[in-house]
C-alpha positions in Angstrom: -23.1 2.8 10.5 -22.3 4.0 7.0 -19.2 5.8 5.7 -17.7 6.6 2.3 -14.4 4.9 3.2 -13.0 2.6 5.9 -9.3 2.8 6.5 -7.8 -0.2 8.5 -4.6 0.8 10.2 -3.6 4.1 11.7 0.0 4.3 10.8 1.6 6.9 8.5 -0.2 5.5 5.4 -3.5 5.1 7.1 -3.7 8.5 8.9 -2.4 10.3 5.8 -5.1 8.7 3.7 -7.7 9.5 6.3 -6.8 13.2 6.3 -6.7 13.4 2.5 -10.0 11.5 2.1 -11.7 13.8 4.6 -10.4 16.9 2.8 -12.0 15.5 -0.4 -15.3 15.5 1.4 -15.5 11.8 2.2 -16.9 10.5 5.4 -14.0 8.5 7.0 -13.8 5.8 9.6 -10.3 4.8 10.7 -9.6 1.6 12.6 -6.5 1.1 14.7 -6.0 -2.0 17.0 -3.2 -0.4 19.0 -2.1 3.2 19.1 -2.6 5.8 16.4 0.6 6.4 14.5 1.4 2.8 14.0 4.9 1.1 14.2 6.7 4.1 12.8 5.6 6.6 15.4 5.3 4.3 18.4 8.0 1.8 18.2 10.0 2.4 15.0 11.3 5.5 13.2 10.6 8.2 15.8 11.7 6.4 19.0 14.8 5.1 17.3 15.9 8.6 16.2 15.0 10.1 19.6 17.2 7.5 21.3 20.0 7.9 18.7 20.0 11.6 19.3 20.7 11.1 23.0 23.3 8.4 22.4 25.2 10.5 19.8 25.2 13.5 22.1 26.7 11.3 24.9 29.3 9.9 22.5 30.2 13.4 21.3 30.7 14.6 24.9 33.1 11.7 25.4 35.3 13.0 22.5 34.9 16.7 23.4 38.5 17.1 24.5 39.5 17.4 20.8 37.2 20.5 20.6 38.8 22.1 23.6 35.9 21.2 25.9 36.8 19.5 29.2 34.0 17.3 30.5 34.2 15.1 33.6 32.1 12.3 35.0 29.6 12.1 32.2 27.0 9.3 32.4 23.8 8.2 30.8 20.5 8.0 32.7 18.9 5.2 30.7 15.5 5.6 32.3 15.5 9.4 31.7 16.6 8.8 28.1 13.6 6.6 27.5 11.3 9.1 29.2 12.4 11.8 26.8 11.8 9.4 23.9 8.3 8.7 25.2 7.5 12.4 25.5 8.5 13.0 21.9 6.4 10.0 20.8 3.4 11.2 22.9 3.6 14.7 21.5 3.6 13.5 17.9 0.8 11.0 18.6 -1.4 13.7 20.1 -0.7 15.7 17.0 -2.0 13.0 14.8 -5.1 12.5 17.1 -5.8 16.2 16.8 -5.4 16.1 13.1 -8.0 13.3 12.8 -10.4 15.2 15.1 -9.9 18.4 13.1 -10.8 16.6 9.9 -13.8 14.9 11.5 -12.4 11.4 11.0 -14.1 8.8 13.2 -11.4 6.8 14.9 -12.3 3.3 16.2 -10.0 1.4 18.5 -10.1 -2.3 17.8 -9.3 -5.1 15.3 -11.3 -4.6 12.1 -12.3 -7.5 9.9 -13.4 -7.2 6.2 -16.5 -9.3 5.9 -17.3 -8.4 2.3 -16.1 -5.8 -0.3 -18.3 -3.2 1.4 -18.6 -4.4 4.9 -16.2 -4.1 7.9 -16.8 -5.3 11.4 -15.1 -4.2 14.6 -16.0 -4.7 18.3 -19.3 -6.3 17.4 -20.4 -3.3 15.2 -20.9 -3.4 11.4 -19.8 -0.6 9.1 -21.1 -0.3 5.5 -18.7 1.6 3.2 -18.1 2.3 -0.4 -14.3 1.7 -0.3 -11.9 0.0 2.0 -8.2 0.8 2.3 -5.9 -1.8 3.9 -3.1 -0.1 5.8 -2.4 -2.7 8.5 1.4 -2.5 8.2 3.8 -5.3 9.3 4.9 -7.3 12.2 8.3 -8.8 13.3 9.4 -11.8 11.3 11.3 -14.6 13.1 13.4 -17.1 11.0 13.4 -20.8 12.2 16.4 -20.5 14.5 16.2 -22.8 17.7 15.8 -20.6 20.7 14.8 -17.4 18.9 11.5 -17.2 20.9 13.1 -17.8 24.2 13.7 -15.2 27.1 16.6 -13.0 26.5 15.8 -12.6 22.8 14.3 -9.3 22.0 12.8 -7.6 19.0 12.9 -3.9 18.1 9.6 -3.3 19.9 11.2 -4.5 23.2 14.2 -2.1 22.8 12.2 0.9 21.7 9.0 0.8 23.8 8.6 1.7 27.5 11.9 1.6 29.5 13.8 -0.4 26.8 16.5 -2.8 27.7 19.7 -1.6 29.4 22.4 -4.0 28.2 26.2 -4.1 28.4 26.5 -6.6 25.5 24.3 -7.4 22.6 24.2 -9.8 19.7 22.2 -8.5 16.8 20.9 -11.1 14.3 20.3 -9.1 11.1 22.3 -6.3 9.5 19.5 -4.4 7.9 18.5 -0.9 8.8 17.0 -1.8 12.2 20.1 -3.9 13.0 22.7 -1.3 12.2 20.8 1.6 13.8 20.4 -0.3 17.0 24.0 -1.3 16.9 25.1 2.4 16.7 22.6 3.3 19.5 23.9 0.7 21.9 27.6 1.1 21.0 27.4 4.9 21.6 26.1 4.0 25.1 29.1 1.8 25.7 27.6 -1.6 24.9 29.7 -4.4 23.3 27.9 -5.2 20.0 28.1 -8.0 17.5 26.2 -8.0 14.2 25.5 -11.3 12.4 24.2 -11.0 8.8 23.2 -13.9 6.5 23.8 -11.9 3.3 27.2 -11.1 1.7 27.2 -7.7 3.4 25.2 -5.6 5.9 22.4 -3.4 4.4 21.7 -6.0 1.7 19.4 -3.9 -0.5 21.9 -1.0 -0.7 25.0 -0.4 -2.8 27.9 -2.7 -1.9 30.3 0.3 -1.6 28.0 1.9 1.1 27.9 -1.4 3.0 31.7 -1.7 2.8 32.2 1.9 4.1 29.7 1.4 6.9 31.3 -1.9 7.9 34.6 -0.1 8.2 33.0 2.7 10.4 31.3 0.1 12.6 34.4 -1.8 13.2 36.3 1.4 13.9 33.7 2.1 16.6 34.4 -1.3 18.1 31.4 -3.2 16.7 32.0 -6.7 15.5 30.5 -7.4 12.1 30.2 -10.9 10.6 28.5 -11.3 7.2 27.6 -14.4 5.2 27.0 -16.4 8.3 24.2 -18.8 9.4 22.9 -18.7 13.0 22.4 -22.2 14.3 21.0 -21.7 17.7 20.4 -19.4 20.6 20.8 -20.5 24.2 20.9 -19.2 27.7 18.8 -16.8 29.9 18.5 -13.0 30.1 21.9 -11.7 31.1 23.8 -14.7 29.9 23.0 -15.6 26.3 25.0 -17.4 23.7 24.6 -17.4 19.9 26.2 -20.1 17.8 26.8 -19.5 14.1 28.8 -20.7 11.1 30.8 -18.6 8.7 31.0 -19.1 4.9 33.8 -21.7 5.4 31.7 -23.7 7.8 33.7 -22.8 10.9 31.5 -22.7 14.0 31.7 -19.8 16.5 29.8 -18.9 19.7 29.4 -15.4 21.0 28.3 -14.4 24.5 26.1 -11.4 25.4 23.5 -10.2 27.9 20.9 -10.1 25.2 20.1 -10.9 21.7 18.2 -8.7 19.2 16.2 -10.4 16.4 16.3 -7.8 13.6 15.5 -10.2 10.8 12.9 -8.2 9.0 9.1 -7.8 9.0 6.1 -9.4 7.2 2.7 -8.1 6.3 0.3 -8.0 9.3 -3.1 -9.5 8.1 -4.0 -11.2 11.3 -7.8 -11.2 11.8 -8.2 -8.9 8.8 -10.0 -11.1 6.2 -13.1 -13.1 6.8 -13.2 -16.7 5.7 -14.2 -16.9 2.0 -13.0 -13.4 1.1 -11.1 -14.2 -2.2 -8.5 -11.5 -2.0 -5.3 -12.2 -4.0 -2.3 -12.7 -1.7 1.4 -13.2 -2.4 3.7 -14.6 0.3 1.2 -13.5 3.0 0.7 -9.9 1.7 -2.0 -8.3 -0.4 -1.4 -7.9 -4.1 -2.1 -4.4 -5.4 -1.3 -2.2 -8.4 0.3 1.2 -8.6 -2.8 2.9 -7.3 -3.3 0.3 -4.6 -6.2 -1.5 -6.3 -6.5 -5.2 -5.3 -8.1 -8.1 -7.0 -11.5 -7.1 -5.4 -13.0 -3.8 -6.7 -13.2 -1.0 -4.0 -10.6 -2.7 -1.8 -7.2 -1.0 -1.8 -3.9 -1.8 -0.1 -0.9 0.4 0.8 2.3 0.2 2.9 3.8 -2.9 4.4 0.7 -4.9 3.9 1.2 -4.6 0.2 3.1 -7.5 -1.6 6.5 -6.5 -2.8 6.4 -3.1 -1.3 9.3 -1.0 0.0 8.8 -1.0 3.7 9.2 2.7 4.4 6.9 5.1 6.2 7.1 7.8 3.5 6.2 5.2 0.8 3.1 4.2 2.8 2.1 7.9 3.2 2.6 8.6 -0.5 0.6 5.4 -1.5 -2.2 6.5 0.9 -2.5 9.8 -0.8 -2.4 8.2 -4.3 -5.1 5.7 -3.4 -7.4 8.4 -2.2 -6.8 10.4 -5.4 -7.7 7.3 -7.4 -10.9 6.8 -5.4 -12.1 10.3 -6.0 -11.1 10.2 -9.7 -8.1 12.5 -9.6 -4.7 12.0 -11.1 -2.2 10.4 -8.7 -0.2 13.3 -7.2 3.0 11.4 -6.1 5.6 9.7 -8.3 6.6 6.5 -6.6 9.2 5.6 -9.1 11.7 7.7 -7.2 12.0 6.9 -3.5 14.8 8.0 -1.3 16.1 5.6 1.4 17.8 6.7 4.7 19.8 5.0 7.4 20.5 6.9 10.6 23.9 5.6 11.5 26.9 7.8 12.2 27.7 9.0 9.5 24.3 9.0 8.0 23.5 7.1 4.8 21.0 8.0 2.0 20.4 6.9 -1.5 18.0 7.4 -4.4 17.6 6.2 -7.9 20.2 3.9 -9.6 23.6 2.8 -8.4 26.5 2.6 -10.8 26.1 -1.2 -11.1 22.3 -0.9 -11.6 22.8 1.6 -14.4 25.2 -0.8 -16.1 22.7 -3.7 -15.7 20.1 -1.5 -17.3 22.3 -1.1 -20.4 23.3 2.5 -19.5 26.9 3.7 -19.6 27.2 5.6 -16.3 29.5 8.5 -15.5 30.0 9.1 -11.8 31.0 12.2 -9.8 32.3 11.7 -6.3 33.4 14.1 -3.6 35.0 13.0 -0.3 34.1 14.5 3.0 37.8 15.4 3.5 37.4 18.1 0.8 34.4 19.8 2.5 35.0 22.5 5.0 31.9 21.8 7.1 32.9 18.2 7.4 36.4 19.1 8.6 35.0 21.6 11.1 32.7 19.0 12.6 35.3 16.2 12.5 33.2 14.0 10.2 34.3 10.4 9.4 35.7 9.7 6.0 32.7 9.5 3.6 31.4 10.7 0.3 28.7 12.0 -2.0 28.4 10.0 -5.2 26.2 11.0 -8.1 25.5 8.6 -11.0 24.6 10.1 -14.4 24.1 8.9 -18.0 27.3 9.5 -19.8 25.5 10.3 -23.1 22.7 12.6 -21.9 24.2 13.9 -18.6 20.9 13.1 -16.9 21.2 12.3 -13.2 20.2 8.7 -12.5 20.9 8.3 -8.8 23.0 9.2 -5.8 24.5 7.6 -2.8 25.6 9.5 0.3 27.7 8.5 3.3 28.2 11.7 5.2 26.8 14.0 7.9 23.2 15.2 7.1 22.9 12.7 4.3 19.3 12.1 5.1 18.5 15.8 4.7 20.6 16.3 1.6 19.0 13.4 -0.3 15.9 15.5 -1.0 17.7 17.7 -3.5 19.0 14.7 -5.4 15.6 13.0 -5.3 14.1 16.1 -7.1 17.0 16.0 -9.6 16.3 12.3 -10.4 12.5 12.7 -10.5 12.7 15.8 -12.7 15.3 14.3 -15.0 17.7 17.1 -14.4 21.2 16.9 -15.9 24.4 17.3 -13.8 25.0 20.6 -15.6 21.5 21.9 -14.6 22.0 21.0 -11.0 25.6 22.4 -11.0 24.1 25.8 -12.2 22.4 26.2 -8.8 24.5 28.2 -6.3 25.0 26.2 -3.1 25.8 28.1 0.2 29.2 28.0 1.8 30.3 26.4 4.2 27.7 23.7 4.1 27.5 19.9 3.8 25.3 20.5 0.7 28.4 21.8 -1.2 29.3 18.2 -1.6 26.3 17.8 -3.9 27.5 20.7 -6.0 31.1 19.3 -6.1 29.9 15.9 -7.3 27.7 17.3 -10.1 30.2 20.0 -11.0 32.8 17.4 -11.6 30.4 15.7 -14.0 29.8 18.9 -15.9 
């Protein structure tokens, strides 16, 4: 069989690239070894947020007395909660399948292997193509901790797929995005949660001030957070697990829980992808690619989590997929990947884009920051928001907005406006000239940039 382009991996990057390629008039074959939608849709972003929505609603009902609402005998139906999550995932997956069908993309279920720069095999069939796009995503990474592969130790797939795991206590190894989101999810359901993080603070890639504020919130909610620790071993059986770790002073501790979540990151998934002798440049187990996704072999491209040094975000993979297709058909790259917002769906939400104050200083820029606290915002007070903030970082000489960090309700929705400001090189005065509706959370953005003006 012959096609213009073969896309290996049906996650956000893969199916976006397939749609764009088809609309450019290319014949497209899309290979997916599991379910269309990839990790993000089936066992990542979407199921996490669906479950968090239920858990947050349950937690809000428990505190409804303060709003003048009397609620008695509330409880969580864990199975029903996961059935709703599955229905959301199924509806979105069917939407992607219909999108592929509408664009006449040939979808093949199976593990594809690149035999040569223009040849892909799958299920005993051979496909001849002009271009190949690798979008195979990532898989769970396990550090060398004794007992980490034993029963009672789960990964995010185990907690998010099917019926999940109903637990009354949970130790989470890893304080990254997956770790803190799962911590909030289980704590809202009444679970006793402990987070163990090897770095100096949780959410290691993010601004230290954000990590400190989130740590304070988590502890207030009853979550135990221990940073700069090393996990030595995991023992026990499902329902009676123990995790032994040492703190920065070398003191040993053991914490007990019904289950353990290994949230220690992900690595590129290239299993079965490359035939022996295919000389594709790799770096730490991932495929090396440039800004347009070009690899060391002409006509082979890479995007998303399979790409070396990449930011592991679904929207990054989607943007890279669109850019790679544009490069293949000889068009300018449509998306600017130098400005990428990051979001964490804790309570309160966290979002950031561009440079932090420390990063600006490290780049030789003298920053000027505008900061508004949630306590000064009417909508935050109405909804009883936790203490948070919107911080905007600008260049003190030019007034140009360099970045922003948000810890507040709807932060993940509000970050889009600030991403535009950074990408378009707007000044604080220019953004402050825009009228913001009242009362809204978005007024905090205005407040922050107005203080800079």
